[in-house]
VEXDREN-2710 file (C-alpha; in Angstrom, 1 decimal):
% VEXDREN-2710
k/r/px/py/pz
1/MET/227.9/22.2/128.3
2/THR/230.7/21.4/125.8
3/MET/230.7/18.1/124.0
4/ASP/233.4/15.5/124.7
5/PRO/236.1/16.0/122.0
6/THR/236.0/12.2/121.3
7/ILE/232.6/12.7/119.7
8/TYR/234.0/15.0/117.1
9/ALA/237.0/12.7/116.6
10/GLN/234.5/9.8/115.9
11/ARG/232.7/11.9/113.4
12/ARG/235.9/12.7/111.6
13/ALA/236.8/9.0/111.6
14/ARG/233.4/8.2/110.0
15/LEU/234.0/10.8/107.3
16/LEU/237.5/9.6/106.6
17/GLU/236.2/6.0/106.3
18/GLN/233.6/7.2/103.7
19/MET/236.1/9.2/101.8
20/GLN/238.3/6.0/101.5
21/ARG/241.1/8.0/99.8
22/GLY/242.0/11.6/99.1
23/ILE/242.2/14.9/101.0
24/ALA/239.3/17.0/102.4
25/VAL/239.7/20.8/103.0
26/ILE/236.8/22.2/105.1
27/PRO/236.9/25.9/106.1
28/THR/234.8/27.5/108.8
29/ALA/232.7/30.6/108.1
30/GLU/234.3/34.0/107.7
31/GLU/233.7/37.0/109.9
32/VAL/231.3/39.5/108.2
33/ALA/231.5/43.2/108.6
34/ARG/228.2/44.9/109.7
35/ASN/229.4/48.4/109.3
36/GLY/232.6/50.3/109.7
37/ASP/234.9/48.2/111.8
38/THR/232.1/46.4/113.5
39/HIS/231.3/42.7/112.7
40/TYR/228.1/40.7/113.0
41/ALA/228.2/38.3/115.9
42/TYR/230.4/35.4/114.7
43/ARG/228.8/32.1/113.9
44/HIS/230.9/29.1/112.8
45/ASP/230.2/27.0/109.7
46/SER/227.9/24.2/110.8
47/SER/229.7/21.3/109.1
48/PHE/233.1/22.5/110.2
49/TYR/231.9/22.7/113.8
50/TYR/230.1/19.3/113.5
51/LEU/233.6/17.8/112.8
52/THR/235.7/19.9/115.2
53/GLY/233.8/21.5/118.0
54/PHE/236.1/24.5/117.3
55/ALA/234.2/27.8/117.3
56/GLU/236.9/30.4/116.4
57/PRO/237.0/32.1/113.0
58/GLU/239.9/31.8/110.6
59/ALA/240.2/28.0/110.8
60/VAL/240.4/25.2/108.3
61/LEU/240.1/21.4/108.9
62/VAL/242.2/19.1/106.6
63/LEU/241.5/15.4/106.6
64/ILE/243.7/12.9/104.8
65/ALA/242.1/9.5/104.2
66/GLY/243.8/6.1/103.5
67/ALA/246.0/3.7/105.4
68/ALA/247.3/6.4/107.8
69/PRO/244.4/8.8/108.2
70/GLN/245.1/12.3/109.6
71/ALA/243.0/15.2/111.0
72/ILE/244.8/18.5/110.9
73/LEU/243.6/21.9/112.1
74/PHE/244.8/25.3/110.9
75/CYS/243.8/28.1/113.2
76/ARG/244.9/31.5/114.5
77/GLU/248.1/31.7/116.5
78/LYS/248.2/32.9/120.1
79/ASN/248.4/36.7/120.2
80/LEU/248.3/38.3/123.6
81/GLU/247.9/41.8/122.2
82/ARG/244.8/40.8/120.1
83/GLU/243.5/38.8/123.1
84/ILE/243.3/42.0/125.1
85/TRP/241.0/43.5/122.5
86/ASP/239.1/40.5/121.2
87/GLY/239.3/37.7/123.8
88/TYR/241.0/34.4/124.2
89/ARG/242.5/32.4/121.4
90/VAL/243.1/28.7/121.7
91/GLY/246.2/28.6/119.4
92/PRO/247.5/25.6/117.4
93/GLU/249.3/23.9/120.3
94/ALA/246.4/23.9/122.7
95/ALA/243.9/23.1/119.9
96/GLN/245.7/19.9/119.0
97/GLN/245.6/18.7/122.6
98/GLN/242.1/19.9/123.6
99/PHE/240.3/18.9/120.4
100/GLY/242.2/15.7/119.6
101/PHE/243.8/16.6/116.2
102/ASP/246.8/14.7/114.9
103/ALA/248.5/18.1/114.2
104/ALA/247.7/21.8/114.2
105/TYR/249.4/24.7/112.5
106/PRO/249.0/28.5/112.2
107/ILE/246.4/29.5/109.6
108/ALA/249.1/31.6/107.9
109/GLN/250.8/28.4/106.9
110/LEU/247.7/26.9/105.2
111/ASP/248.7/27.4/101.6
112/GLU/252.3/26.3/102.0
113/LYS/251.3/23.2/103.9
114/LEU/248.4/22.3/101.6
115/THR/250.6/22.1/98.5
116/GLY/252.5/19.4/100.3
117/LEU/249.5/17.6/101.7
118/MET/247.7/17.5/98.3
119/ALA/250.7/15.9/96.6
120/ASN/249.8/12.4/95.2
121/GLN/246.3/12.5/96.6
122/PRO/243.8/11.1/94.1
123/VAL/240.8/13.1/95.2
124/LEU/240.2/16.6/96.6
125/PHE/237.0/16.9/98.8
126/CYS/235.8/20.4/99.5
127/PRO/232.4/22.3/99.9
128/LEU/232.4/22.8/96.1
129/GLY/230.5/25.9/95.0
130/ALA/229.8/27.2/98.5
131/ASP/232.3/30.0/98.3
132/ALA/233.8/31.1/94.9
133/ALA/236.8/32.6/96.6
134/TRP/237.6/29.3/98.3
135/ASP/237.1/27.3/95.1
136/GLN/239.6/29.6/93.3
137/ARG/242.1/29.3/96.1
138/LEU/242.0/25.5/96.1
139/LEU/242.2/25.4/92.3
140/LYS/245.3/27.7/92.5
141/LEU/246.9/25.4/95.1
142/ARG/246.1/22.3/93.0
143/ALA/247.7/24.0/90.0
144/ALA/250.8/24.6/92.1
145/VAL/251.0/20.9/92.9
146/GLN/250.5/20.1/89.2
147/ALA/253.4/22.3/88.3
148/ARG/255.6/19.8/90.2
149/VAL/254.7/16.9/87.8
150/ARG/258.3/16.6/86.5
151/SER/259.3/15.7/90.1
152/GLY/257.0/12.7/90.0
153/ILE/254.3/14.4/92.0
154/ARG/250.7/14.3/91.0
155/ALA/247.8/16.6/91.9
156/PRO/244.3/15.3/92.7
157/ASP/242.7/14.2/89.4
158/GLU/239.2/14.5/90.9
159/ILE/237.3/17.2/92.9
160/ARG/234.2/16.1/94.9
161/ASP/231.7/18.0/97.0
162/VAL/232.4/16.8/100.6
163/ARG/228.9/17.9/101.6
164/ALA/227.4/14.9/99.9
165/LEU/229.0/12.8/102.6
166/LEU/228.7/15.3/105.4
167/HIS/225.0/16.0/105.0
168/GLU/224.1/12.3/105.1
169/MET/226.0/12.1/108.4
170/ARG/224.3/15.2/109.8
171/LEU/220.8/14.0/108.8
172/LEU/220.7/11.4/111.6
173/LYS/221.1/12.9/115.0
174/ASP/222.8/11.0/117.8
175/ALA/221.8/10.9/121.5
176/VAL/224.0/13.9/122.4
177/GLU/222.6/16.0/119.6
178/LEU/219.1/15.2/120.5
179/ASP/219.7/16.2/124.1
180/ILE/220.9/19.6/123.0
181/MET/217.9/20.0/120.7
182/ARG/215.6/19.1/123.6
183/ARG/217.2/22.0/125.5
184/ALA/216.8/24.4/122.6
185/ALA/213.2/23.3/122.3
186/ALA/212.4/23.7/126.0
187/ILE/213.8/27.2/126.1
188/SER/212.0/28.2/122.9
189/ALA/208.7/26.8/124.2
190/GLN/209.1/28.8/127.4
191/ALA/209.8/31.9/125.4
192/HIS/206.5/31.3/123.4
193/ARG/204.6/30.9/126.7
194/ARG/206.1/34.2/128.0
195/ALA/205.1/36.0/124.7
196/MET/201.6/34.7/125.0
197/GLN/201.3/36.0/128.6
198/PHE/202.7/39.4/127.6
199/THR/200.7/40.1/124.4
200/ARG/197.9/42.7/124.6
201/PRO/196.3/45.1/122.2
202/GLY/198.3/48.3/121.7
203/GLN/201.7/46.8/122.1
204/PHE/204.2/46.7/119.2
205/GLU/205.5/43.6/117.5
206/TYR/209.0/44.4/118.6
207/GLN/208.0/44.5/122.2
208/VAL/206.8/40.9/121.9
209/GLU/210.0/40.0/120.2
210/ALA/211.9/41.5/123.1
211/GLU/210.1/39.1/125.5
212/LEU/211.2/36.1/123.3
213/LEU/214.9/37.3/123.2
214/HIS/214.9/37.9/127.0
215/GLU/213.7/34.4/127.7
216/PHE/216.3/32.9/125.2
217/CYS/219.1/34.8/126.8
218/ARG/217.9/34.3/130.4
219/HIS/218.4/30.5/129.9
220/GLY/221.8/30.8/128.2
221/ALA/220.8/30.8/124.6
222/ARG/222.5/34.0/123.5
223/HIS/221.2/34.0/120.0
224/ALA/218.0/33.3/118.1
225/ALA/218.4/30.5/115.6
226/TYR/216.9/32.9/112.9
227/PRO/215.3/36.3/112.8
228/SER/212.1/36.1/114.7
229/ILE/208.8/36.6/112.9
230/VAL/206.3/38.5/115.1
231/ALA/203.5/39.3/112.7
232/GLY/200.2/40.8/113.8
233/GLY/197.0/41.0/111.6
234/ALA/197.7/41.1/107.8
235/ASN/201.5/40.8/108.5
236/ALA/200.9/37.2/109.3
237/CYS/200.0/36.6/105.7
238/VAL/203.6/37.5/104.7
239/LEU/205.5/34.2/105.2
240/HIS/208.9/35.7/106.0
241/TYR/207.8/38.9/107.6
242/VAL/210.6/40.2/109.9
243/ASP/210.0/44.0/110.2
244/ASN/208.3/43.5/113.6
245/HIS/207.4/47.2/113.9
246/ALA/203.6/47.3/113.7
247/ARG/201.2/48.0/116.6
248/LEU/199.0/45.0/117.6
249/ASN/195.3/45.6/117.2
250/ASP/192.4/44.3/119.2
251/GLY/190.6/41.5/117.3
252/ASP/193.7/40.5/115.2
253/LEU/195.8/37.4/115.4
254/LEU/199.5/37.4/116.1
255/LEU/201.8/34.8/114.4
256/ILE/205.1/34.2/116.2
257/ASP/207.7/32.1/114.5
258/ALA/210.8/32.0/116.8
259/GLY/213.4/29.6/118.2
260/CYS/216.7/29.8/119.9
261/GLU/220.1/28.3/119.2
262/VAL/221.8/26.2/121.9
263/GLU/225.4/25.0/121.3
264/GLY/224.9/25.3/117.5
265/TYR/221.5/23.6/117.3
266/ALA/218.3/25.3/116.5
267/ALA/214.7/25.1/117.6
268/ASP/211.9/26.4/115.4
269/ILE/208.4/27.0/116.7
270/THR/205.4/28.8/115.4
271/ARG/202.3/29.6/117.4
272/THR/199.3/31.8/116.5
273/LEU/197.3/33.6/119.2
274/PRO/194.6/36.2/119.5
275/VAL/196.0/39.6/120.4
276/ASN/193.1/40.2/122.9
277/GLY/193.3/36.7/124.4
278/LYS/190.2/35.3/122.8
279/PHE/189.7/33.7/119.3
280/SER/186.8/35.0/117.3
281/ALA/184.5/32.4/115.8
282/ALA/186.0/32.8/112.4
283/GLN/189.6/32.7/113.7
284/LYS/188.8/29.6/115.8
285/GLU/187.3/27.8/112.8
286/VAL/190.4/28.4/110.6
287/TYR/192.7/27.6/113.5
288/GLU/191.1/24.3/114.3
289/ILE/191.5/23.3/110.6
290/VAL/195.2/24.0/110.7
291/LEU/195.6/22.3/114.1
292/ALA/193.9/19.2/112.7
293/ALA/196.1/19.3/109.7
294/GLN/199.2/19.4/111.9
295/ALA/197.9/16.5/114.0
296/ALA/197.4/14.4/110.9
297/ALA/200.9/15.3/109.7
298/ILE/202.5/14.3/113.0
299/ALA/200.6/11.0/113.0
300/ALA/202.2/10.3/109.6
301/ALA/205.7/11.1/110.9
302/ARG/206.9/7.6/111.7
303/PRO/209.7/5.3/110.6
304/GLY/209.2/3.7/107.2
305/ASN/206.9/6.4/105.9
306/THR/208.3/8.6/103.2
307/TRP/209.2/12.2/103.7
308/ASP/206.2/13.5/101.9
309/ALA/203.7/11.4/103.9
310/PRO/203.2/14.2/106.6
311/HIS/202.8/16.8/103.9
312/ASP/200.2/14.8/102.1
313/ALA/198.3/14.0/105.3
314/ALA/198.2/17.7/106.2
315/LEU/197.1/18.7/102.7
316/ARG/194.0/16.5/102.7
317/VAL/192.8/18.0/106.0
318/LEU/193.5/21.5/104.7
319/ALA/191.8/20.9/101.4
320/GLN/188.6/19.7/103.1
321/GLY/188.8/22.6/105.5
322/PHE/189.1/25.1/102.7
323/ILE/186.1/23.6/101.0
324/ASP/184.1/23.9/104.3
325/LEU/185.2/27.5/104.5
326/LYS/184.1/28.1/100.9
327/LEU/187.6/29.1/100.0
328/CYS/187.9/26.2/97.5
329/GLN/185.2/24.4/95.5
330/GLY/184.8/20.8/94.5
331/SER/186.1/17.6/96.1
332/VAL/189.2/17.1/98.1
333/ASP/190.9/15.2/95.3
334/GLY/189.9/17.9/92.8
335/VAL/191.3/20.6/95.0
336/LEU/194.5/18.7/95.4
337/GLU/194.8/18.0/91.7
338/SER/194.1/21.5/90.6
339/GLU/196.3/22.9/93.4
340/SER/193.7/25.6/94.1
341/TYR/194.6/25.3/97.8
342/LYS/197.9/27.0/97.0
343/LYS/196.2/30.4/97.1
344/PHE/195.9/29.9/100.9
345/TYR/198.7/27.4/101.6
346/MET/201.7/27.8/99.4
347/HIS/204.6/26.1/101.3
348/ARG/205.6/22.6/102.3
349/THR/204.7/21.2/105.7
350/GLY/208.2/20.9/107.0
351/HIS/212.0/20.9/106.6
352/TRP/215.0/19.2/108.2
353/LEU/216.2/20.8/111.5
354/GLY/219.5/20.6/113.3
355/MET/222.6/22.8/113.3
356/ASP/220.9/24.8/110.5
357/VAL/217.3/25.8/110.7
358/HIS/216.8/24.4/107.3
359/ASP/219.2/21.6/108.0
360/ALA/221.4/19.5/105.8
361/GLY/220.1/16.4/103.9
362/ASP/218.4/15.6/100.7
363/TYR/214.7/15.0/100.7
364/LYS/214.8/12.5/97.8
365/VAL/217.1/9.5/97.2
366/GLY/217.2/9.3/93.4
367/ASP/213.7/10.0/92.2
368/GLN/212.0/8.7/95.3
369/TRP/211.1/10.5/98.5
370/ARG/213.4/9.5/101.3
371/LYS/212.1/7.1/104.0
372/LEU/212.0/8.4/107.5
373/GLN/214.4/6.9/110.0
374/SER/215.0/7.1/113.7
375/GLY/217.1/10.1/114.5
376/MET/215.8/12.4/111.8
377/VAL/214.5/15.7/113.1
378/PHE/212.2/18.1/111.1
379/THR/209.5/20.6/111.5
380/VAL/205.8/20.0/111.0
381/GLU/204.2/23.4/110.1
382/PRO/201.0/23.6/108.1
383/GLY/199.3/27.0/107.7
384/CYS/196.6/29.0/106.2
385/TYR/197.0/32.6/104.9
386/ILE/193.9/34.4/103.7
387/ARG/194.3/37.7/102.0
388/PRO/191.4/40.0/101.1
389/ALA/189.7/39.1/97.8
390/ASP/186.3/39.4/96.2
391/ASP/185.8/35.6/96.4
392/VAL/186.8/35.3/100.0
393/PRO/184.3/35.8/102.9
394/GLN/185.2/39.1/104.6
395/ALA/185.1/37.5/108.0
396/LEU/188.2/35.6/107.0
397/TRP/190.3/38.4/105.6
398/ASN/193.8/38.8/106.9
399/ILE/193.7/35.6/109.0
400/GLY/197.2/34.2/108.9
401/ILE/197.8/31.0/110.9
402/ARG/200.8/28.6/111.2
403/ILE/201.4/26.0/113.8
404/GLU/204.9/24.5/113.9
405/ASP/206.5/21.9/116.1
406/ASP/209.9/20.1/116.0
407/VAL/209.6/16.3/115.6
408/VAL/212.2/13.6/115.9
409/ILE/211.6/10.1/114.4
410/THR/212.0/7.4/117.0
411/ALA/212.0/3.6/116.6
412/GLN/208.4/3.5/117.8
413/GLY/207.0/6.6/116.1
414/ASN/208.0/10.1/117.0
415/GLU/208.7/12.6/119.8
416/VAL/207.4/16.2/119.6
417/LEU/210.3/18.1/121.1
418/THR/208.3/21.4/121.4
419/SER/205.1/20.1/122.9
420/ALA/205.5/22.4/126.0
421/ALA/204.4/25.4/123.8
422/PRO/200.6/25.5/124.1
423/LYS/198.7/25.2/120.9
424/ALA/195.1/24.1/121.7
425/VAL/192.6/27.0/121.7
426/ALA/191.6/26.5/125.3
427/GLU/195.3/26.3/126.5
428/ILE/196.3/29.5/124.7
429/GLU/193.3/31.4/126.0
430/GLU/193.8/30.1/129.5
431/LEU/197.5/31.1/129.5
432/MET/196.7/34.6/128.2
433/ARG/194.2/35.2/131.0
434/THR/197.0/34.7/133.6
END
């Protein structure tokens, strides 16, 4: 499925309207060498793609706001010899027609054209600070325009970060975006189900990861949205563990944090399961606390509540649970005030989700937490990570649990996009018996 190019044109029109005046220069991501003459699989810049739908490297979008707005693409020229080696190139002429730009030029002409397009524009919008080389290039071009001042030409007096406008746009997902994210969520949920059915003592973490990747690719999601975390036993207490090379032991838990990317949009799911298919009493006790914390957080994810409401709801459940487990002492309010819970739960309960796994958008407006609105998508992912310590009951050592779902705010409340991935104790154990 490829989105209708008019959707991208509408997004560009919205950005141009918000710019009011000036010129925006938005490059896509560069290709990155992996080793020798081999590159990592290319992935476009999210904001560039959000505005263009154009997935090739070596491309730049230029927008000119004002009474006669323009959208101009610079991209690689057609080159039949390179296409034999590297594949099809759209080329400027076809790109203008297929993607609805007002004009398109070869990327080699960018600097020459920009010095003309910048002339007499009051503001230069760009992803300021994202890439030092690009910042220097644009400043050099701006200086070239300034050098023509005796001809009555002025360079932009002001430089603004275009991401301030773009990230606000990307924060609220439209119906088309949500449909894509539902597909990514469905594929990712099925991959977690497959991993649960596959997992047994004696296997290696990378073998479970292979099952996830197989399911992603089998349904057309060629790439994971981020490096998969497949962490057995003590490895689950390492938040960003990605080595995935240890053997899975009978009696341990396995934490899997994995999601696929579909048409540039990410899913992000975490499930924790017993390697042998049966939670021990201690594992189940901790798991049920984290699951209850997640349920409280999801219940607080509704329009009008502030961003931190789900986090605060999860914290209160976790704090009481840690007291019950004798991991923390005192009252719930005391544990929260002292932050003694952070020994076992040290991260926030979620993050924005969309084209990036940690997606665009501020969490505060001014000094206040942002209010949740219909169309916002984020993760809800409380956890508990118990490392060995003298003041920790030994039965709880090396229990690492996180339960993560993707949630979209709706007019009535919320929709859990990833609910097809089992998370109740009985559901997980039943699936692992099959």
